[in-house]
Backbone as a ProteinNet text record, in pm:
[ID]
protein_1_A
[PRIMARY]
MALSFFILRRTRRGLVTLSMLTSLGLATAMLPFGAVAQSTNDETLENTVIATVNNVPITYGDITLAEDELMGLIGKLPEDKRFEILLGHMIDRILASRAAEESGLGDDPQVLERAAFMKRKAMQDVFISRQLMQRVTEKEVAAYYEKEIQNGPKDEEVRARHILLDSREAADAVVVALKDGADFVTLAKERSKGPSGPSGGDLGYFGKEAMVEPFAEAAFQMQKGDISAPVKTQFGWHVIKLEDRRSKPTPKLEDVRDQIFQILIGEARQDIYVKMRAEADVQFVKADPVSE
[TERTIARY]
-2008.8	-2034.1	-1906.8	-1823.3	-1703	-1612.1	-1603.1	-1515.6	-1562.6	-1693.7	-1745.8	-1727.7	-1745.2	-1719.4	-1574.9	-1482.8	-1341.8	-1318.6	-1385.4	-1373.1	-1417.8	-1536.7	-1590.8	-1503.7	-1456.7	-1375	-1249.5	-1182.9	-1062.9	-1096	-1212.4	-1252	-1269.7	-1336.5	-1362.2	-1232.6	-1129.9	-1003.2	-914.8	-965.4	-890.6	-776.3	-777	-665.8	-689.7	-815.3	-845.8	-988.6	-1022.3	-1157.7	-1223.7	-1356.2	-1428.9	-1401.6	-1381.8	-1352	-1220.2	-1124.6	-997.7	-1023.1	-1105.7	-1134.3	-1209.5	-1302.2	-1375.8	-1281.7	-1183.8	-1089.6	-1002.9	-988.3	-908.9	-994	-1125.3	-1212.6	-1245.6	-1228.7	-1249.3	-1381.5	-1432.1	-1547.8	-1669.3	-1701.6	-1822.1	-1817.7	-1700.5	-1688.8	-1707.2	-1674.5	-1676.9	-1807.8	-1889.4	-2009.8	-2111.9	-2191.2	-2279.8	-2412.4	-2473.3	-2611.1	-2643.3	-2550.8	-2580.1	-2654.7	-2699.4	-2783	-2708.6	-2577.8	-2500.5	-2386.8	-2401.7	-2293.1	-2260.2	-2357.5	-2332.7	-2296.3	-2276.7	-2247.9	-2114.8	-2114.9	-1990.3	-1955.1	-2025.4	-1989.3	-1996	-1918.5	-1905.1	-2034.9	-2117	-2238.6	-2337.1	-2345	-2436.7	-2400.2	-2274.1	-2229.6	-2250.3	-2217.8	-2228.7	-2373.2	-2467.5	-2608.4	-2681.4	-2610.7	-2673.6	-2718.6	-2843.6	-2899.1	-2860.3	-2803.3	-2761	-2844.7	-2921.8	-3009.9	-3109.7	-3220.3	-3315.7	-3347.9	-3376.2	-3415.1	-3544.7	-3654.6	-3785.9	-3805.9	-3770.1	-3784	-3683.7	-3588.8	-3482.2	-3365.6	-3320.9	-3215.7	-3076.8	-2991.2	-2847.1	-2775	-2691.3	-2620.8	-2472.8	-2403.4	-2257.7	-2194.5	-2252.2	-2200.4	-2207	-2317.6	-2329.1	-2220.2	-2192.4	-2091.8	-1952.6	-1920.3	-1787.3	-1774.2	-1883.2	-1878.8	-1861.6	-1928.5	-1913	-1769.7	-1710	-1572	-1477.3	-1498	-1414.5	-1423.3	-1541.9	-1564.7	-1498.5	-1498.6	-1454.3	-1320.1	-1250.1	-1126.4	-1027.3	-1016.8	-921.8	-951.6	-1077.7	-1117.2	-1116.4	-1140.8	-1159.2	-1058.5	-964.5	-874.5	-793.1	-766.2	-681.8	-761.9	-893.3	-975.4	-980.6	-1007.6	-1025.1	-1140.8	-1136.2	-1235.2	-1377.7	-1401.1	-1537.3	-1588.5	-1502.4	-1542.2	-1567.8	-1486.2	-1503.6	-1638.9	-1672.6	-1799.6	-1916.4	-1906.9	-2013	-2033.7	-1924	-1932.2	-1991.2	-1949	-1998	-2147	-2190.6	-2333.4	-2413.4	-2364.3	-2430.5	-2433.4	-2324.2	-2315.2	-2422.5	-2441.7	-2542.3	-2683.7	-2709	-2840.6	-2870.8	-2774.1	-2792.4	-2813.3	-2742.3	-2755.8	-2896.1	-2946.8	-3080.8	-3184.7	-3174	-3269.6	-3264.4	-3142	-3127.3	-3171.8	-3138.4	-3177.3	-3328.5	-3393.3	-3539.2	-3602.7	-3547.9	-3599.8	-3579	-3465	-3438.3	-3535.6	-3560.9	-3655.5	-3794.7	-3836.6	-3969	-3979.7	-3867.2	-3868.5	-3855.9	-3850.4	-3849.9	-3713.7	-3608.8	-3473.7	-3433.8	-3523	-3485.6	-3440.3	-3497.9	-3462.7	-3385.2	-3332.4	-3254.7	-3127.1	-3091.7	-2971	-2844.4	-2830.7	-2710.6	-2704.9	-2820.4	-2825.8	-2795.4	-2852.3	-2830.2	-2683.8	-2621	-2478.8	-2393.4	-2423	-2347.4	-2376.6	-2500.8	-2536.7	-2460.9	-2448.6	-2374.4	-2227.2	-2172.5	-2032	-2011.2	-2101.7	-2087.2	-2111.5	-2198.6	-2219.2	-2091	-2025.7	-1899.9	-1794.8	-1788.7	-1694	-1727.3	-1856.5	-1896.1	-1859.6	-1884	-1850.5	-1699.6	-1623.4	-1477.7	-1434.2	-1486.9	-1446	-1477.2	-1598.6	-1638.8	-1559.7	-1542.3	-1467.6	-1323.9	-1256.8	-1116.9	-1104.5	-1195.1	-1186.1	-1203.1	-1292.3	-1310.8	-1191.2	-1133.4	-1011.2	-899.6	-887.5	-782.1	-805.2	-930.3	-960.5	-922.1	-936	-897.9	-746.1	-678.1	-532.8	-453.7	-499.7	-423.1	-489.3	-436.7	-492.1	-392.4	-438.1	-348.3	-230.8	-257.2	-149.7	-42.8	-86.4	8.6	86.2	18.3	85.1	191.3	156.2	251.9	371.9	347.4	457.5	550.7	493.1	574.4	657.8	594	663.9	782.4	760.5	867.9	983.4	951	1055.7	1128.1	1052.2	1111.2	1155.8	1092.5	1122.6	1192.5	1130.9	1189.9	1321.5	1324.9	1445.5	1515.8	1469	1529.2	1653.4	1717.9	1838.5	1806.2	1895.7	1875.3	1952.4	1883.8	1949.6	2030.2	2141.5	2224.3	2187.1	2196.5	2179	2283.3	2308.2	2409.6	2347.9	2412.2	2377.2	2496.9	2472.6	2583.3	2546.5	2651.8	2639.7	2713.4	2676	2752.7	2753.5	2852.3	2862.4	2858.7	2758.7	2740.2	2795.4	2880.6	2949.6	2938.9	2964.6	2946.1	3064.4	3184	3302.6	3396	3486.2	3586.7	3681.4	3711.9	3802.4	3744	3614.4	3550.7	3546	3522.7	3520.4	3658.9	3763.4	3899.6	3932.9	3885.7	3912.3	3845	3728.4	3659.8	3737.7	3786.6	3864.6	3988.6	4056.7	4175.6	4137.9	4027.9	3985.3	3953.2	3892.8	3859.7	3986.4	4084.5	4211.8	4284.5	4260.4	4323.2	4246.1	4137.4	4065.4	3932.2	3887.1	3757.9	3645.7	3538.3	3423	3332.9	3298.7	3219.3	3082.9	3015.9	2882	2885.9	2985.3	2996.2	3020.6	3111	3138.8	3014.3	2937.2	2814.9	2717.1	2702.1	2610.4	2657.8	2790.3	2845.2	2855	2887.9	2924.3	2834.6	2759.7	2683.4	2571	2553.4	2448.1	2320.4	2327.3	2213.6	2114.5	1991.1	1888.5	1921.4	2014.9	2053.1	2158.4	2207	2311.1	2277.3	2158.9	2125.2	2124.9	2108.2	2110.5	2246.8	2349.2	2483.7	2508.5	2429.4	2448.4	2392.4	2314.5	2267	2161.3	2186.5	2093.1	2015	2042.2	1975	2020	1945.5	1976.3	1912.4	1982.3	1927.1	1988.9	1913.9	1963.5	2038.1	2109.5	2194	2112.2	1990.5	1907.9	1845.7	1857.3	1790.7	1869.8	1997.4	2082.1	2129.6	2171.4	2227	2353.6	2382.9	2484.6	2622.9	2681.9	2816.9	2820.5	2717.2	2711.5	2696.2	2603.2	2578.1	2700.4	2764.6	2884.3	2991.9	3012.6	3115.4	3076.6	2950.5	2908.3	2915.3	2875.5	2869.4	3006.1	3107.2	3243.5	3318.4	3258.6	3325.4	3298.3	3382.5	3363	3321.5	3265.1	3216.1	3327.4	3298.5	3394.9	3475.9	3473.3	3549.7	3493.8	3584.6	3545.6	3596.3	3510.7	3544.2	3624.6	3688.9	3738.4	3616.5	3629.9	3515.6	3451.1	3318.3	3240.4	3149.3	3152.7	3073.6	2944.1	2832	2703.6	2641	2520.9	2454.7	2416.8	2423.5	2387.2	2506.6	2626.8	2745.8	2852	2937	3046.2	3013.9	3030.9	2995.9	3120.3	3127.2	3221.4	3134.9	3161.2	3072.7	3143.1	3068.9	3116.4	3020.5	3073.8	2989.3	2975.2	2853.2	2824.9	2799.8	2737.1	2701.3	2664.3	2672.5	2624.8	2540.6	2436.2	2353.7	2270.1	2216.9	2118.1	1986.1	1913.3	1785.6	1691.4	1629.1	1540.1	1425.7	1389.8	1280.3	1146.4	1062.7	932.3	840.6	745.3	646.7	549.3	491.9	399.1	284.4	229	114.4	149	277.1	317.5	333.2	347.8	369.3	263.4	160	58.2	-6.6	-45.6	-111.9	-22.1	105.7	198	214.5	222.4	236.6	112.1	-6.8	-130.3	-124.9	-82.2	-79.5	18.5	132.9	230.8	172.5	114.3	60.8	-60.5	-144.3	-260	-215.1	-113.8	-62	-5.5	70.4	128.6	20.8	-77.9	-184.7	-269.7	-301.9	-381.9	-309.9	-181	-104.4	-102.8	-86.3	-82.5	-215.3	-327	-459.2	-474.7	-439	-457.5	-359.6	-237.8	-140	-190.5	-242.7	-291.3	-414.7	-506.2	-625.3	-590.4	-497.2	-456.7	-386.3	-307	-235.2	-331.1	-448.8	-546.5	-649.1	-639	-738.9	-688.5	-781.7	-750.2	-776.7	-672.5	-685.5	-637.2	-725.8	-692.1	-709.3	-609.5	-616.8	-664.6	-775.5	-835.3	-843.9	-779.3	-779	-738.2	-628	-582	-453.2	-427.9	-306.8	-315.6	-201.5	-203.1	-260.2	-338	-396.8	-304	-264.5	-173.5	-246.9	-174.1	-234.8	-229
582.9	523	465	407.1	342.6	441.6	564.1	662.3	698.1	714.3	748	631	509.2	390.9	390.5	430.3	435.7	534.3	651.1	749.7	689.2	625.3	570.8	458.8	371.8	258.8	307.5	407.5	459.5	528.3	594.4	658.9	556.4	446.7	344.2	283.1	283.2	227.5	330.8	449.2	549	611.4	601.1	653.2	795.9	831.3	964.5	994.3	1118.3	1153.2	1234	1229.2	1304	1452.4	1500.1	1642.2	1678.9	1587	1613.2	1633.3	1542.8	1554.1	1682.6	1719.3	1843.5	1962.4	1960.2	2071.4	2079.3	1965.7	1964	1991.3	2010.2	2037.4	1914.8	1794	1671.8	1603.9	1621.4	1543.1	1569.5	1695	1727.8	1670.2	1674.7	1625.1	1475	1402.5	1257.5	1196.4	1269	1211	1185.7	1074.2	1035	1107.9	1116.5	1156.5	1298.8	1365.9	1495.1	1483.4	1361.5	1346.3	1373.7	1343.7	1367.7	1463.2	1544.7	1634	1735.8	1767.2	1865.4	1799.7	1669.1	1599.7	1643.3	1663.1	1701.7	1604.7	1488.8	1391.2	1252.3	1161.4	1027	948	973.5	896.3	918.2	1040.1	1066.9	983.9	979	899.5	751.3	706	564.4	516.3	601.4	563	589.8	639.1	667.3	537.1	531.8	412.9	415	304	295.4	196.7	111.3	16.5	-37.6	-92.5	-162.5	-296.2	-395.8	-528.6	-563.4	-564.8	-586.4	-490.7	-365.7	-257.4	-264.5	-357.1	-362.3	-279	-175.6	-86.9	-148.1	-112	-142.1	-7.8	12.8	139.6	123.7	236.2	231.5	159.7	176	105	-44.8	-94.7	-237.8	-284	-201.8	-238.3	-248.6	-156.7	-161.7	-281.6	-319.6	-439.6	-564.1	-566	-678.5	-684.9	-570	-568.7	-627.3	-593.6	-651.3	-803.3	-855.2	-999.4	-1065.8	-999	-1060.7	-1010.9	-930	-867.3	-968.9	-1084.8	-1184.3	-1234.4	-1223.9	-1272	-1163	-1038.2	-931.5	-818.4	-832.2	-721.4	-669.4	-754.7	-712.2	-663.2	-663.8	-620.8	-469	-413.3	-268.2	-221.9	-95.8	-41.9	-56.7	-25.9	-32.2	-175.8	-270.7	-410.9	-462.7	-422	-463.8	-416.7	-291.7	-236	-314.6	-348.8	-424.6	-560.1	-629.8	-761.1	-749.8	-648.9	-632.5	-601	-518.8	-487.3	-612.8	-691.8	-817.6	-912.7	-915.4	-1000.8	-961.8	-831.4	-785.6	-816.3	-802.6	-837.5	-985.4	-1072.3	-1215.9	-1247	-1178.6	-1205.4	-1170.2	-1056.7	-1015.9	-1115.4	-1156.8	-1250.7	-1386.2	-1435.7	-1567.1	-1564	-1456.6	-1449.3	-1436.8	-1362.8	-1352.7	-1489.6	-1561.5	-1695.5	-1789.3	-1778.8	-1862.7	-1832.2	-1704.1	-1665.8	-1720	-1709.7	-1758.5	-1910.3	-1980.8	-2126.7	-2172.4	-2077.1	-2112.2	-2133.4	-2081.6	-2102	-1999.2	-1905.5	-1799.8	-1849.7	-1960.7	-2015.2	-2145.8	-2174.6	-2296.9	-2289.7	-2397.6	-2394.5	-2357.6	-2403.2	-2371	-2221.9	-2162.4	-2019	-1941.4	-1982.4	-1912.4	-1919.5	-2035.1	-2049.5	-1952.8	-1944.3	-1851.7	-1706.3	-1678.1	-1541.8	-1498.4	-1589	-1556.8	-1531.5	-1614.1	-1596.6	-1461.9	-1428.7	-1304.2	-1182.1	-1195.3	-1083.2	-1055.2	-1162.7	-1144.2	-1077.8	-1121.5	-1061	-913.8	-883.8	-745.9	-655.9	-703.7	-624.9	-604.1	-708	-695.1	-591	-600.3	-508.4	-363.6	-339.3	-202.7	-149.3	-232.7	-189.1	-153.5	-242.6	-219	-98.8	-85.3	28.4	160.4	164.6	287.9	317.4	212.1	231.6	287.2	234.3	279.4	423.6	460.8	597.8	696.6	654.4	740.4	750.9	641.2	636.7	693	664	702.7	825.2	940	1067	1136.7	1245	1324.6	1377	1407.2	1454.6	1347.5	1222.7	1112.4	1089.8	1101.7	1084.3	1191.5	1316.4	1426.7	1408.9	1360.6	1339.4	1229.8	1121.6	1012.9	1062.4	1139.5	1193.3	1278.4	1365.6	1455.7	1378.2	1279.3	1205	1105.1	1024.8	911.9	946.1	1042.4	1071.4	1205.2	1309.8	1442.9	1455.6	1407.2	1419.1	1285.8	1181.2	1049.4	1033.5	917.9	893.2	897.1	953.8	969.3	861.5	793.2	695.4	768.7	708	767.2	708.4	788.6	738.5	802	735.9	784.6	795.8	876.7	881.8	829.4	735.4	673.2	652.2	639.8	592.9	460.4	379.8	256.9	221.4	142.9	85.9	-65.3	-130.5	-274.8	-346.1	-445.5	-516.8	-667.9	-742.2	-887.1	-961.5	-901.7	-975.8	-886.3	-951	-876.8	-803.9	-866.3	-804.2	-673.6	-674.4	-553.7	-445.4	-488.6	-393	-332.9	-416.5	-366.4	-265	-291.2	-199.1	-64.1	-64	60.9	137.7	66.9	132.1	199	128.1	185	309.3	303.5	418.2	538.3	513.1	622.6	685.3	601.3	653.6	736.2	704.5	779.2	905.8	932.6	1058.1	1048.4	926.8	912.6	962.2	1008.3	1059	943	935.7	823.9	817	931.3	934.2	883.6	926.6	884.6	735.1	682.1	538.4	458.2	509.4	439.1	430.2	538.3	537.6	443.2	433.3	352.3	204.4	171.1	33.6	-36	37.7	-26	-112.2	-231.3	-324	-302.4	-219.7	-198.6	-98.2	-95.8	-2.5	143.7	168.1	306.7	359.5	274.9	316.1	441.1	448.1	567.5	696.8	687.6	808.1	828.4	768.2	783.8	701.6	596.5	507.1	561	669.8	735	649.5	615.7	536.9	622.4	751.6	838.4	809.4	861.6	837.2	706.2	629.1	503	469.8	393.8	344.2	214.2	174	55.4	-69.6	-73.4	-192.5	-202.8	-98.4	-96.5	-171	-196.5	-260.6	-397	-481.2	-610.3	-586.6	-679.8	-655.9	-617.6	-688.9	-648.6	-506	-470.6	-335.5	-232.4	-256.3	-161	-145.5	-255.7	-250.2	-163.1	-181	-102.1	44.8	73.9	212.5	289.9	225.9	297.6	310.5	245.2	263.4	372.7	422.1	520.2	662	753.4	895.7	963.2	1080.5	1153.7	1170.7	1131.4	1141.7	1016	919.2	795.1	708.7	632.3	531.3	397.1	296.3	168.1	79.5	-20.4	-133.7	-214.2	-302.9	-382.5	-460.8	-457.6	-524.6	-626.2	-750.6	-857	-879.5	-886	-926.3	-1027.9	-1074.1	-1170.4	-1110.6	-977.9	-911.5	-893	-908	-889.2	-813.5	-740.1	-663.5	-514.2	-446.2	-304.5	-220.1	-107.3	-1.6	112.9	155.7	249.7	384	490.6	624	683.8	728.5	789.1	937.6	982.5	1123	1206.6	1146.1	1226.8	1135.4	1189.9	1123.3	1223.6	1175.1	1266	1186.2	1256.2	1196.7	1190.9	1083.9	1068.7	1181	1249.7	1361.7	1316.7	1401.6	1371.4	1386.7	1281.8	1294.2	1388.8	1447	1532.8	1446.6	1506.6	1433.2	1374.2	1451.3	1401.9	1280.9	1264.4	1152.6	1023	1032.9	912.4	896.6	981.9	978	840	780.6	650.5	543.4	543.5	444.1	461.4	586.2	610.4	564.1	593.1	545.4	394.4	322.6	177.4	128.7	193.1	156.3	178.2	295.7	328.7	243.5	214.4	129.1	-11.3	-64	-196.3	-200.3	-98.4	-93.7	-80.4	5.9	26.8	-98.4	-165.2	-287.7	-393.7	-410.4	-508.4	-472.4	-345.8	-301.7	-329	-305.5	-330.1	-477.1	-566.4	-708.9	-761.1	-711.1	-753.8	-718.5	-598.1	-555.5	-634.6	-661.3	-737.3	-880.5	-940.6	-1077.4	-1084.7	-981.2	-979.8	-976.2	-918.5	-905.6	-1018.4	-1110.4	-1216.3	-1348.4	-1434.7	-1570.5	-1662.9	-1696.7	-1780.3	-1920.3	-2018.9	-2158	-2236.9	-2314.9	-2396.8	-2537	-2577.9	-2708	-2785.4	-2899.5	-2982.3	-2901.1	-2831.3	-2742.3	-2790.9	-2920.7	-2974.6	-2957.1	-2932.6	-2919.2	-3041.6	-3021.3	-3133	-3170.4	-3297.3	-3340.2	-3339.7	-3303.4	-3298.2	-3432.7
-944.8	-815.1	-754.6	-839.3	-786	-716.3	-769.2	-707.2	-568.5	-551.6	-420.1	-324.6	-375.9	-294.6	-246.7	-334.2	-298.2	-183.7	-190.8	-82.5	49.3	48	171.4	224.9	135.9	180.5	250.9	196	258.4	390.6	397	521.3	631.7	601	702	753.4	672	715.5	784	802.2	876.4	799.5	666.6	588.7	542.4	522.9	476.7	518.3	541.5	580.4	471.3	469.4	369.1	381.5	505	523	458	457.4	388.3	239.9	181.1	38.9	8.9	98.3	79.6	78.6	170.8	177.6	54	-14.9	-138	-261.6	-239.9	-352.9	-434.3	-375.8	-452.4	-420.6	-300.1	-258	-344.5	-367.4	-443	-582.7	-645.4	-782.7	-790.5	-681.6	-687.4	-636.9	-562.5	-506.8	-616.7	-608.1	-716.2	-715.7	-834.2	-855.2	-809.6	-742.8	-684.3	-553.6	-515.6	-397.3	-269.3	-269.1	-147.7	-176.8	-279	-318.7	-211.8	-126.6	-22.8	110.3	109.9	234.6	292.8	423.4	490.2	600.5	610.2	712.6	655.9	716	664.4	674.4	778.7	798.2	684.8	633.2	523.1	401.1	367.3	253.9	281.8	400.7	433.9	427	463.4	466	334.9	235.1	106.6	39.6	-0.9	-66.2	-213.4	-259.2	-399	-479.2	-409.8	-478	-376.3	-425	-338.7	-401.6	-316.5	-360.9	-289.2	-362.4	-300.1	-182.6	-206.6	-108.2	7.2	2.3	102.3	50.2	124.7	73.2	82.8	-13.2	-8.2	-5	95.5	112.5	82.4	74	60.3	178.4	296.8	414	396.4	337.6	309.8	214.1	113.8	14.4	77.9	166.8	227.9	320.9	390	472.9	386.4	272.3	180.7	127.6	104.5	55.6	158.9	286.1	391.1	388.8	360.6	358.6	238.7	124.8	-0.2	-51.4	29.3	-19.4	-74.5	-10.9	-58.4	-198.8	-241.4	-373.2	-479.2	-438.7	-538.1	-524.2	-430.8	-398.6	-514.9	-614.6	-725.9	-847.2	-834.6	-947.3	-955.2	-1074	-1085.1	-998.1	-956.7	-864.8	-917.1	-1045.5	-1097.5	-1102.8	-1140.4	-1144.4	-1003.6	-909.1	-770.3	-717.2	-747.1	-701.3	-759.8	-886.8	-953.2	-887.3	-857	-793.6	-653.4	-577.8	-441	-439.1	-531.7	-538.2	-572.4	-667.5	-700.8	-582.5	-506.8	-387.8	-286.2	-265.6	-170.9	-219.6	-347.7	-402.5	-377.6	-408.2	-386.3	-238.1	-152.2	-8.4	41.7	-1.7	41.2	-9.6	-135.5	-191.7	-120.3	-96.5	-33	112.7	183.6	324.6	339.2	247.7	251.8	226.1	126.5	97.4	215.6	283.2	399.8	513.1	532.8	637.9	609	484.2	446.4	458.2	450	462.4	607.8	701.3	842.1	904.1	841.9	895.1	1001	1033.1	1126.1	1262	1309.4	1441.5	1430.9	1314.1	1296	1379.2	1452.8	1538.3	1462.6	1340.5	1262.5	1230.4	1201.5	1176.5	1302.9	1415.2	1542.4	1585.3	1560.3	1595.2	1514.2	1384	1299	1335.8	1370.1	1406.9	1531.8	1629	1751.2	1720.1	1632.7	1594.2	1524.8	1430.7	1356.7	1445.6	1546.6	1638.2	1716.1	1762.5	1835.8	1746.1	1622.1	1527.5	1503.6	1485.8	1460.2	1578.5	1699.7	1817.8	1828.2	1797.7	1796.3	1695	1572.9	1466.9	1502	1550.6	1582.9	1701.4	1804.3	1922.5	1886.5	1813.4	1777.9	1685.7	1589.7	1497.7	1571.7	1670	1745.9	1834.8	1891.1	1969.2	1881.8	1761.2	1670.1	1626.1	1604.4	1565.1	1674.8	1800.7	1912.7	1925.5	1897.8	1918.7	1800.4	1679.4	1560.5	1498.6	1533.1	1486.7	1394.9	1333.9	1250.4	1332.5	1459.3	1545.8	1563.8	1581.6	1596.6	1467.4	1355.5	1226.3	1206.4	1238.5	1222.4	1314.1	1436.4	1530.6	1481.9	1428.3	1373.3	1256.2	1168.8	1052.2	1095.6	1192.8	1236.9	1298.9	1382.3	1454.1	1364.1	1291.9	1219.7	1078.1	1015.7	875.3	859.4	912.3	894.9	970	1094.8	1176.8	1198	1132	1147.6	1062.4	1072.7	992.1	843.3	766.5	622.5	546.6	459.6	373.7	266.9	229	125.1	-9.9	-113.2	-248	-338.3	-448.9	-542.4	-681.5	-763.4	-904	-981.9	-1071.6	-1144.4	-1290.6	-1371	-1509.1	-1519.3	-1616.8	-1637.9	-1786.1	-1820.1	-1954.3	-1936.1	-1993.2	-1977.7	-2100.4	-2073.7	-2181.9	-2162.1	-2269.6	-2265.6	-2204.5	-2205.5	-2161.3	-2081.4	-2006.7	-1930.3	-2024.5	-2137.3	-2232.9	-2286.3	-2318.5	-2368.6	-2260.6	-2134.5	-2024.3	-2002.3	-2008.7	-1992.7	-2101.8	-2223	-2333.6	-2308.4	-2249.5	-2216.7	-2111.4	-2009.6	-1903.3	-1962.5	-2053.2	-2117.3	-2197.8	-2272.6	-2352.4	-2263.9	-2150.3	-2058.3	-2000.5	-1968.9	-1917.4	-2022.5	-2147.8	-2256.9	-2292.3	-2217.4	-2236.7	-2307.1	-2336.4	-2402.5	-2311.5	-2371.8	-2296	-2255.6	-2127.1	-2074.5	-2142.1	-2153.9	-2213.1	-2356.8	-2430.2	-2569.9	-2580.2	-2496.1	-2497.6	-2459.7	-2361.2	-2319.9	-2436.7	-2507.8	-2621.8	-2731.9	-2748.9	-2857.3	-2822.4	-2694.7	-2662.8	-2560.7	-2481.1	-2374.1	-2430.1	-2371.5	-2410.9	-2330.1	-2230.1	-2142.4	-2197.3	-2141.9	-2189	-2160.5	-2068.9	-2040.2	-2136.6	-2224.8	-2318.2	-2397.9	-2460	-2539.8	-2459.7	-2327.7	-2244	-2178.2	-2237.4	-2182.7	-2058.5	-2038.7	-1923.7	-1793.8	-1799.6	-1677.9	-1607.9	-1481.8	-1402.1	-1303	-1299.2	-1203.7	-1062.3	-965.2	-823.9	-780.2	-696.9	-647.2	-511.8	-433.7	-305.9	-323.7	-220.7	-230	-258.5	-202.7	-218.7	-357.2	-437.3	-567.4	-674.6	-650.2	-751.5	-701.6	-795.3	-756.1	-673.8	-585.2	-482.3	-534.5	-630.4	-673.7	-728.6	-803.5	-860.8	-749.2	-656.4	-547.8	-459.1	-425.6	-340.5	-403.4	-532.6	-601.3	-605.7	-642.5	-658.4	-527.3	-418.1	-290.3	-223.1	-277	-227.3	-303.9	-409.8	-495.2	-449	-492.7	-468.7	-599.2	-585.8	-701	-804.9	-928.9	-1037.7	-1061.1	-966.3	-981.9	-1094	-1156.6	-1254.3	-1203.2	-1203.3	-1142.1	-1235.9	-1175.2	-1252.8	-1297.5	-1393.5	-1437.6	-1322.5	-1316.2	-1211.9	-1279.6	-1231.5	-1293.5	-1215.1	-1287.3	-1230.5	-1325	-1291.7	-1379.8	-1514	-1525	-1650.4	-1744.7	-1691.4	-1773.3	-1694.3	-1767.1	-1706.3	-1713.6	-1600.3	-1590.4	-1564.1	-1629.4	-1591.7	-1540.2	-1418.5	-1349.8	-1331.6	-1350.7	-1315.9	-1214.4	-1100.3	-997.9	-1024.6	-1042.7	-1072.8	-948.1	-844.7	-727.5	-611.8	-490.4	-368.5	-292.8	-224.7	-145	-45.2	54.7	142.1	66.7	85	16.2	57.5	-38.6	-4.6	86.3	180.7	272.6	201.2	200.4	133.5	210.2	141.5	206.5	286.1	391.1	476.3	396	302.8	227.7	141.1	107.6	23.7	102.6	234.3	316.4	424.6	421.9	527.6	537.5	424.4	428.7	489.3	451.3	505.8	656.8	701.7	846	920.1	863.9	925.1	943	840.4	848.3	955	965.5	1068.2	1207.3	1229.3	1361.2	1396.1	1296.9	1321.5	1361.3	1291.9	1326	1466.6	1503.2	1637.5	1743.9	1718.2	1816.5	1832.9	1722.5	1730.8	1813	1788.3	1865	2012.5	2043.5	2182.3	2252.6	2183.9	2241.8	2279.8	2189.1	2215.7	2320.9	2318.8	2419.8	2559	2578	2709	2750.6	2656.8	2692.1	2729.9	2657.6	2691.1	2825.4	2855.4	2982.9	3101.1	3080.6	3189.3	3188.7	3093	3078.6	3133.9	3170.4	3214.1	3096	3023	2903.9	2936.6	2921.6	2946.1	2817	2780.5	2660.2	2696.7	2637.1	2664.7	2532.9	2529.9	2409	2287.7	2302.5	2195.5	2132.2	2140.1	2077.1	1926.2	1860.4	1714.3	1647.1	1544.6	1470.5	1357.1	1349.7	1242.8	1111.2	1006.7	872.3	804.6
[MASK]
++++++++++++++++++++++++++++++++++++++++++++++++++++++++++++++++++++++++++++++++++++++++++++++++++++++++++++++++++++++++++++++++++++++++++++++++++++++++++++++++++++++++++++++++++++++++++++++++++++++++++++++++++++++++++++++++++++++++++++++++++++++++++++++++++++++++++++++++++++++++++++++++++++

């Protein structure tokens, strides 16, 4: 059940659609009980009943709404545990609301005030989500990818090896040995204190922001084949050999689609509210900051 809940949750957030999963051959395998295995639209999955409480149904749609409400409390839990908690939350809500109704709270002013507030929130959520679905499409994602990532500026990265030592004297001795013809890989395996020592000091490719500043500054000023003077960081003394420089490889669209969706959704949401506020008459009454 948790896997299908995951599909629906991502669909509601506009990150992936059930039709995408179907095209990848994943939807049928993940849908529960076989009851919705042939579903080809999001509404069928959202309306699927997963439990009843005194004949009141709980659907996947209810679970995703509950998740939106409780995300701050359960967001870091594993998917299956999160689903279990949300289902329990919905069971308790149905039981408590039925008991409240039977006790005559249906027309209580406090209940009506909260109901009005939640209706306004629900209308806001649905309106904004539909606006975002219209604005942030696969076409927009592909256009962003082409402009900003595929044809945008390319970050540089380097591949380097290093030998990490405890003192400047030990680092100087390594530099002298290298000048005398010693093999860098062999020296790294023999003398380096770092975890990359057994692999000849190989750090692979990395961007400038991935390393501590003194190390990164030295590495990115070097040319292929250069060996540095000793460089001091909080980890010790480094002797660096630059193996290669290149532009960072362009990721595939499918690898960054979710991130692009989030960027475009954030921009579109801000644009919607900015335009609505510009056209509204907003007056602040008794809105001075409250001292703590």
